[in-house]
N, C-alpha and C positions, 0 to 999 in steps of 0.2 A: 252851552252842551258846543258849542267851538273849541272853544280849550281843550275840552275831554277828548275828543274825537279826534284832536293835532295830533294830545299825548298816545292814545291807542293806537292812529298808525304809525309814529314811527316806533313803540316798543314794537309792532309787527315787522318795522322794517327793519332793526336790529334785529330780530330773532330770523330771520332771515338769511342779510348778512353773515351772520355769524354761521348759520348754518353750511353757505355758499363755502364759507371760507375752509371750513371740517373739511370739504367735497375734496376743493385744491388741491389741499396741501398734501392728508395721505399721514401713512406712517413714513416714519426718516428711516433712510435705506440700510440694512445692515453692512457690516465690517464685511471686507474681501479679505482674504490669501488664499497663495499658490508653493507650493512647493519646486524651489526651481531647480533643487542638488539632495538628494541624488536620484537618479530616475528609475523607473518603476522595472527589473526584473534586473537592477544591478547589483552584483554580486562580492561579497566585502571577503573577509581571511578573519578563522576564529580568533578573537581577540583586539581587533583592530578596531579602531577612533574613526563613525562616521557625522561627519558633520552635515545635519540637516540647515538648507541653504533655502527659507523663505521671504516670503513680501507681501503686504499688508498694506490695504488702503480704506480709508474712511476720512469726511469730509468735518467730522466733529473730533478726529485726532487717536492715534492708535496705544491703547495703552500698554498690552500685556502682550506675551504668545506662550502656550500652552502647547507639550510636548509631548505627546501621548505614543506610549509602543506599547504594542498586541490589545489597543483600549486600555491602557493603566496610566495613568499620568505621570507620567517621566521625571519631565519640570520645567516651570514656570521661569519668561526672562522678562523685565519692565522696560517699558520705555524710559529711556535717560531722559526724556525731558519730563514735569511730572505733568504738564498741560500735554502732554500725548504728542506722536508725528501723525500727519495726515496720511507718510507714505513712510513703514519704516519695516528695514529690510534686515532681519534674521539670521544669527547664524549658533544654535543650540549641534549638539553633542551627546552621540550615544556609545557606548564598548558593545562593540555585538560580541558578546558574551555563546550564546549558545548557536547550534548549527540549524540549519533550516531558513523557511520562511517564516515573517517580520514584517509586518503592516507597523508603518510609521507615518503619524497625523499630523498639524496643530488645526488650532482653533487661534482665532486673534480677538481679542474685546477693544473695544472702545472706552474712551474716558467715560462714557453713561452706562457701562455697562451691559452693551451690546454686543452680543458672541455672534460671530461666522460660521459659515457652514465651515466645516472638518475636508480640508485638503487632504488625503491619505496615497499614498505611494508603497507598493510591496518590493522588498530585497530580501536577498536572500545569500544566511551565513554559511561559509562551508570551512570545513574542518583545517584547521594550520596546514600549511605546507599545499592542498590541493590545491588544482586545477580558476582558477580566475575570469572568467570569461567578462571581458571589456564590459560595461554597461553602455546599451543601445536608446536616442532616444526613442520617447514611443509617447503616445494618445494617452488623456486622462480624460474619466468624465466629465470630470470637477470644469466649472465652468473659467475664463480666460479671466484677469483681477481685471476696474477699471480703470478707466484711459483716467487719468490726473495731471492738474496741468504742473502738480511740482515733483519732476525723475524721484528714482528711487534713489539715495544713497547707498554707495557697496558697502557689502556686509564686512563685518569687522575680522580680520585676516585672523583665522588659529589656525595654530598648528596642526597638520591631517597627516596620515601614511596612508600616502599616492597604494590602493591598490598593486600588487607584485604583479612584473612582465612575464609572461608566461615565453621561455626560453626556447625556443624549434630546432634544435643541431639541426648543420648542415646534414644534406644527403650524403651517404659518403662515395668516394670518389668511383669514377668509373673503369676500372682496370681498361689499358687499349693496348696491354701487354699480348705478344704474340704467345701462343700455350709455348708451354716448350716439352716439344717432339724432333724428334732423328725428323730423314729427308734422305732418301737413298736418288742416288742416280746413278744411271751409267754412262763415264766418260770417252771411253776408247773399248773398240773390239779390237783386235790386232792377229793376222795368224802368219806364222810362219813354217813354211815359205809365203811371200801375198797372194801370188796363183799356181796353189798345190795340185800338185797333180794326181790325176784320178785312182788309186792301188796306193799311193804313199802318204802313209801318216803325214802330217801336221799338226804345230802346237798350234791350239786357240788361246788364248787371251783375254780375261775381260775385266774394267776396271773400273772397281765401285766406288764409289766415293759416298760421305754423309755429310750435307750440308748444316742436318737440322742443327739442335741444344742439346739433344741428349743420344745417350748410348742406343745406335742400335743393332736388336741382336735377336737372335729367335726367326731366322728369316734366310729364302733358299734365294739362289740365282739358276738361271735358264738358257742356257744357248740352244739357238735349233739353228742345224744347217744347213736347212732347204725347208721353205713353210712351216706344216708343225713338225719338221721330222725332231723329236730330241736325239740332239747330237749329244752337249754334256748337260749336266747339273749337278750343285756345289749343296750343301747343305752349310748354307755360311758361318766363318767364327763373328764373332762383335767388331763393330767399327765407332770409334771413339767417336765425340760429333767434333767437324774438319779434318776427319781423317779418309784414307783411301787406303786400299787393297787390291792387291793381282789373283783373281783364281786360271788355272790354266788346267787343261787338259791335252789327251791328243786326240786327231779323231782321226779317218781314214773315208775320202769320198769314195762312194762303187762307183757315183755315176759321173759324167765330164758336164760341164757345161759356161760359157763365160760370164752368164749372169746368175748365180747361188745369189736368193737373197738369203744373206742370218743374219738373222735377232738374236739380241740378248735381251734377258728381264732380270730385273731387279726385287724382289718381294712378289714372286709369280705366286704365287697361294692368296697373298693378300692381309701376310700375317703383323702386320707392321702398321699400325697410324702414324702421318706420316704429314707434315705440314704439305705436302703440294704431292698429291696423290696420283699427278699426271706426266712424269718425268721417268719414270721406272722402265720405258722401252727405248733401245736402240736397236738400229739398221747397219747392215754394212752389202753393200755386192763385191760377192767374189766368181773370178775365175779361174775354173777348176780345168787341168789343161787335160785332155784325154790319155789316157797312158803311151808308153812307149811305144810299145806290142797290142797290137789289137785285141781284144778277146772281148768276148761275151762275161755279161754276170749276169745271172739267174735271181730269182726270189720271190714268194710265194709275197701277196697284195693282201690278199681278203679270206676266208675260208668262210661260207655259205648253208647254213641247215634249215631246211624248211617241210614241218615247223618247226621255229626254232629250239621248244621243249617236245620233242616226237612220244608217240604212245609205243612202251614195249610189243613187240609185234605190231609193229604197224610202217606200212613204209613210208619210209624221210630222202628227200632229194639231196643232197651232198653235191657244193659244187666250191670250186676250188678257182681261183688266176694269177696268175703266172705274171712276173716283167722284167724285162732283157735291159735293165738296164746300163748295159757295157757298151765294146762301141765294134763291135764284131758282130756275125749273125750265130745262134745255138742252134745246130742241128741235132735230132734225131734225142732226144734226152727226157723222160721218167718223169709222171706227179704222183705222186703215191699217200692216200689219206689215211690213218687210222684210226680207226674206232676211236679207240680206250676198249674195248672189249680183245681177249688173246686171241690172237691171228687171225682179224678180222679187219681186213681194207679195200680197199678200192682204188683200181692203179690206172692213169695214161696214159697214153704216148704222146706224144708231140714232135712235129717232124720237125719243123725251122720255124727259128720265132729272130725278127731281124733286131737288131740296135733301138732301143728305145721306146719297144713297141710289148703292146700286150695282148694277151693271148684273149680270146674268147672263155664262157667261162668251162669249164670241163666237170658236168655233171653227172650223177647215177645215182641210181636209187637203193638207198639199205635200210635196213629191220633191222632193230634193238632187239636182242634176245633176253640182258636183261635188264634192267632198270636202276635206275641211279643215278649219280656223280660220275658224268666221266672227263679228262682232257682227252679232244680231239687233235691232232696233228698232219700236218701235207707238209710235207718234203718234194722239193724241185731235185731234178739233177739226183734221185735219190741212189743210182748207181755211182754214180762221179765219171760217169762215161762223159764227161767239156771238163774240160779247159778253162778257167776262170777266173777274172780279174780278183773276187771276196770269194773263199770258197767256203767261207762263215755267217751266209746269210740265208741261206738256202732254207729256213724250217722255219713255220708257225704253227702258232700254239691256240685251241678258241675251247672256252667251257661248255658242256651243256649241261640238260638233268631232262633226264629221260625217266617219265611218267609211268609209274604200271600198267 
């Protein structure tokens, strides 16, 4: 009985040891594999050869690697060693024929026929000649390969066609040249004689230059004898780039002053686009001498009608103002205003007006008997009683509309 009990105890012990060994050992690990190139979202041209690089690991040895395209087995490549390789680097090629997205996956098998979990990437194929975006590294949900003590050998060199590089054309050159425009300016104002005499004609000259790069045309030139008074105006002839031209006229000063400021303006109406719009004006101070024989010089400076558009049959106030720009007193002269209607006028008498003086407003009421547009006139020294320096500047006009 003692021997039988020992045999029974030994059998139970062996069963327990065997069960414990199974618990500790478990199932052997599966092979692992990863794709190192290309990365997901990489792009290739239609017809280009794509090289799929993968790295597989297994303690018993990797026997083969299968490449799948869109879920279909494309090719199988075996380990160079019949016993398998613990770490195997594989290069497998596929020709990208159809444009669009494609899934490339690899599966490794060890020498015992155990398969790894597949590792997949998605790439895009574009039509030949299309823009190809260089691939950027992306992460994958598949687990990394297990570390092994034996480094993976480099993949076999294969001839591949690199993706074409997109050529970006250089930006167009920046045009820093100045625009092609004229540039008009005045170089000189000249009076002959330099100090003209009141009542005597003087020759006025204005010299215009074109400092631009193209011809200047369609502009005007104005010379102001004093303040805003326009003495001469010319419709200018064309001037070539770099050219110059004199413009001349005759002018008689009715008054005298040692400091008349004259002004010349080119392109006074702003009709020409120029390189420099701020060099079109030049001034000159002129000393106008008094006339040899002292005499008055009367002229009408303004006509005022209130209201400006009177109503037919209603009273309006008419005003006229006179200036003596001569160098002697003017005595006992008449000023008349003509309404524009037949033989209808107003008249005032001025007893004395000193040289350089202005009269007060000469005013009277007037009532139009008709309606429409009228040209009114004011005349100083209407009877010609005063000998003046200039007898041709005694009249002024004003247009009005009379409402029915």
